[in-house]
N, C-alpha and C positions, 0 to 999 in steps of 0.2 A: 318660158319658166320649166317645159319638160327637157331641152335640150340642156340648161343649168345642171339640171340631175344630175344628164346622161353625162355630163363633161366631169362632174364630181365625182358621181360612181367610177369611172373611169380612170380619174386619177387617183382615188384610193387604191386602185387595185393595182396601179406602177406605182405604189411607193411613196405619192405625193399626201402629205399633209392638208386633209381637207377639214373644211367646218361651214356652219350655215348657222344663221337664225334669223326673225324674222319678228315684224309687228302688223296686227292685223288690226284697223282701227274701222269705228262704225260712228260717226257723230251727224250731227243734225245743225245747221246754222238758223239763224233770223235776223235782219236787216231791215230795220225804221228808215226807208227812203223819206229824205225833205221834200215835202209837200214844194216849197217855196223855191227848190232850188234854181239857182242862175244855170248853171252850168248843164244841170239835168233836166232842162223843165219837162214832167209829165213822163222822167226816165226815157226817151225818145233819142236821147245821145247816145249814153253809154249800156244801156239794156239790162244793169245791173238786177241780179236776182232778187227778191226778197227773203226765198227760204229755198232750202239746198237739203238734201238728205245723201250723204255721202259713204260707201263701204270701201276702205282701201287697205291694200297690201304692200308693205314694202319688206322686202327680205335682200338678207346680205349674203353671199358667198366668197369662198376664197380657198384657193387651193397652189399650193408652193411647195419648194423644193428647193435645194440650197442657192440655185442662182435664177430662176424665173419664178415670178407669183401673179398670179391671175385672180384680180379681187370682180367683181358685179355688185350692183344693186337694180333690181329691176322691180318694176311699179307696177301693180295693176289697179284699175280705180275704177267704180260705177259710181255716177253723180246723176241725182233728179234735181233739177234745178226750177222754181218757180216763180213765175211773175204776171202782171196783170193779164200779160202777153200770152198764158198759158204754160206748159210745164215743159222741158226740154233733159232729153237724155243725154247725155254722154259717158262711154266706155271708152279705153284706152290701156294698152300696154307699152312700157318704155323701161329703157333703161335711163335711169338716172345719174348713176356711173358705172363705169367700166374700166377697165385698164388690164393689160399684158406690161409684167415689166424684166428687164432683164439685166443681171447685174453681171455689166462687163469683165470689173476688177474690181478690188477693196472700195476704189475712189470714185468708179465710172458705174452709172446706171443709166438705161435706156429704154422710155416706157413710150407707149402707145392707146389709146382709146379716150373714154370721156372723163375728164379730170375737172374737179372744183378746184379751180384756181382762186381762193380767196383767202385773202389773209388778215391781219391786221388784228388789233385789241375791240377797237370803237364797236359798240351797241347800237346805235342809233342809223347812223348810216357811217361808210367808208370810202373817206376821200381816197384814199391810196390805192384801190382797184378798180380800175375801168371797165370791170364787167359786171361786177356785183358792188355797186356802189350801196344800194337798199342789201344788205346782205341778210336779210330773213331774219336776225337775232331779236326784234322785237313781235315775230310772230312764231312760237313755239313749234304751231302745228305746219310750216310752211317748209317745204322740198325741195332745195334748192336740184337745177340740172345742172350738171357738169358741161364745159369746151368739146371738142373734138378736138385733139392735140395729139402731136409727137414731140415729145421733151427728152433734152438730156442732160445730167445733172450731176455735178463733180461736186464733191465733198471731202475735199483735201483733209481736212482735221474734223475733232467732235464740234467747232465753234463756227465754221464756214461750211457754205454750200453756195452753187453758181447753179443756177434754171435757164438754158435757150430751149424755148418752146417754138414752134411752126403751128398756129392755129388754122385747124383747115377750115374749122365752120364753129357758130354759137353753139350745137348740139339741137338736142328735140324739143320742139317747142318754140324755137326761135323766131322773132319776127322779121320778114320781110322787105326792106333787104338786109341783107348781113353786114352790116356795119362791120365784124370782124374775122369775117372770110378772108383767109390766106395772109393774117395777120402774122409779127414777130413778138415773142414776148421775151426781156432777159430779165432774170430777178437775181439780186446777190443778198443772203443772209447772213449776219452775223451775230455770235450771243455768247454772253458771259453769266458771270456769276450775279444771277440779279437782273441782267439785263439784255435786250434782245432789240435791231433795228433791220429794216428790210428796204433793199433801193429798189425802185420797178419802174421800166422802159415797156412802152409797147408802142408797135408802128402799125398800123393801120393800110392798107392802100391807096384809099382816098383823102386822108387826114394827117395833119402834122403829129410828134410822134408826143402821148401821154408821158409824164412821169409821176412817180408815185415816191413816198417816203412814211414808211411806219416803225414808230418805236415804243418801248416800253422800260420802265429802270421799277426794281422796287426799293424801296427807301428803308422797310425796315418790314418784321412778320404781318405787318396790319396792311400797310401803305403803299399802293402803287400806283404811279404817273404813268398818263400815256398819251398820244398822239398821234396824229396822218395830216400828212399834206398832200395834194391831186392838183396836177396843172395840165388842163387839158384842151384841146378846140371840139366842138363837136358837130357834126352834120347840119345841126340846124340849131336856128333860136329864134323863139318868139318874142320879139321887141315890143312892149306896149308901153310907148310916151306917156307922159306922165300927165301930160294933157288930153283929156276925153273927146275930146273934137279929132282928135289926129287918129288915124286906121292903125289895126295893127299891121306889121312889116316882120317881114322872113329873113334873116342875116344865115346864107347859107354858103361856107360854113359860119357858125357862130366865131366870134373875136375870141384869144386864148386867156380862161382866166383860171382863178385858182382855189380851191374848195380847201379848209382848214379846219380839222379838229383838235380838241384839249379836251381829257378826260384824267379822272382819279376814281378810284376804287378802296374804298376800307372796308375789310374784313374782320367783324368783331370775334370776342372769344368762342359765340356759341355757334360761329360759321357762317352767320345771318353774313350780308355784305349791303353794301349801301355802293351805288356809281353815279358821278354826273358828269356830264359831259356838255360841251357848247361849240356847237358848227358855226362856220359863217360860209356864204354860198357867194361867191361874188355876183354870180348870174342871173341870181335870185332876183327880185323885181325891190326897189324900195316901198314904203308905205302908199306913196301918191300915185305909183307903178301900178302897184295893186288895185288899189281901189278905182284905177282909169281900166286896169283888166277888167274886173268883175263888171264896171260900167259898161263895158263892148262888148259884153258876153251875153248882155238881153239880146241881140240882136245878131250874133255872131257864139252862140253856145259850141257850134262841134269844131270851127276852129280854135273858140278859146280852151276847150277840153281837149282835142284831138292833139293839138300842139303845144299845151301846157308844158314848161320846164317841170324838172323832177322833181324843184323844191320852189313855191310861189317866192316866198322871201328870202332872207338873206341869213336872218339871226335865230339859232336855237337853243334851248335849253332841254335836254333830255335827262330822267334821273329812273334808278332801278332799284328798289330795296328786294330783295332775294333772300329766300331760306338758305336755308344749309345745302349743300349740292349732292352731298352725302348721308342725308337722312333717308332711313330705310320706309318711312312710312307718308312719306309723299314729297311735293315739291309746289312753291307757290311763288309768284314775283307780282310785285306792283309797279307799273309806268307809268312816269306823267311828261310830257311834251307839252313845250309852251313855242310860241312862234312869237319873236318880239316885233315880227314886223308888222301883223295885224292884232296883235291880244290873242290870240285865238288858243285854246290849249286842247288838251286831249288825255285823259285817264283811259288805262287800260290795265286789266290782271287776268293773271293765268294762276289754275290752280287745278295740281295733282292729288289721289290720296291712291292707295294702295287698297283697292279689295282682296287678294288674296296674293299666291305667287306669282301669279301669270296675270292678273286682272285689275288694270286702275279707270280711274273714271276720271275723267277732266274736265274743266270749264275756261272758257277764252271769252272775256267781255270787252269792249270799246265804247267808251264815250267820249265823243266828241263836246266841248264845250264853246258854243258861241253860233253865231247867224250864219246865213247862206253867204254872206261875203266874207267868210273866214275861211281860210285853206282846210284846215282838220274839219269842217264842218258843212262843208258845202255840198257834199253828196249824201250824209244820210246822218240820223239822230242818234243811232244808236247800233250794236250788232254784236251776239251772243252766238257763242258755239259750244254746243255740250255733245259728250260721247264716252266711248269707253276705247279701250284698248289691249288686245290681250297680246301679250309676247309668246314668239312659238320659238322652238319646237315646243 
């Protein structure tokens, strides 16, 4: 943190434009774990926290001149978690993002650093992104961490952009082995009056190429239609035959599959908006395969949970009803998700109220509706987070 302040001060002295801001968070979470969980009996597999207290600081720094821009987002985190095994403390500091960008010419830019390679309009999941399938938009408190990359950008006009990037590694906190280490990314974007689309391809060293497409179009002042598609091969896939007497098998790698999402958003005159999305996941289980998955999990919970696919089912509905984002008094969001594969549902709500110019209070509540053999309710029965945030400086 001190080094960033020093860089900012030095930049200011040399005539660069500099700025910084940040937010200080303090919040507590309480999660009611499912006592009859098949995947996590007695919390012995996942080791989930039942309560946590967190203090977090998120800062933003920028220094730039006519040709060079430096940005950084350092994060400081203090967290105490509690469960039946006792208390654990987690203290860490890291950069979720940082980048040095040089404008080589009017249409060419070169950048190096930790970049958030996230795109597409989807809320529930992002099929067109190989790095952030869960893009964090269902959790307003989540902080995404960027990918460490070198990037070359060509923008020949105001409508088109081409990006070529070398992914050095997956950034802070990446799981090991890092499947995206030394990967290549190419992305083409095109936008016009009321429409936009992007084409993506990513090649990891040990996997066939990923292909993605995202697009959106504004039909009128109130209605927008959008969609995303991704085609990929994953490093492994847990196979669950519909016959529960047959064992789990693991395909390494998986077969190529396609994930698609179609969505629509309607904005009312008041500024409130309603969005609805339908997602289909080719590699998800059928109802019979998911039933057999939970049956096998009784004797193999570690395998079932540790190697579970990113979504258990194949078909999902996600809806978001939210307030006007420009309101000064606060913000609220209500979310509903349904799995058509097992009939499970999840309700979630986020609310934020402004107490003063710099202080806001917030609450996030998640309520899975279902039993221990349905995806959303397999691990816990409810989760509530409440706290405050203070704008800096």
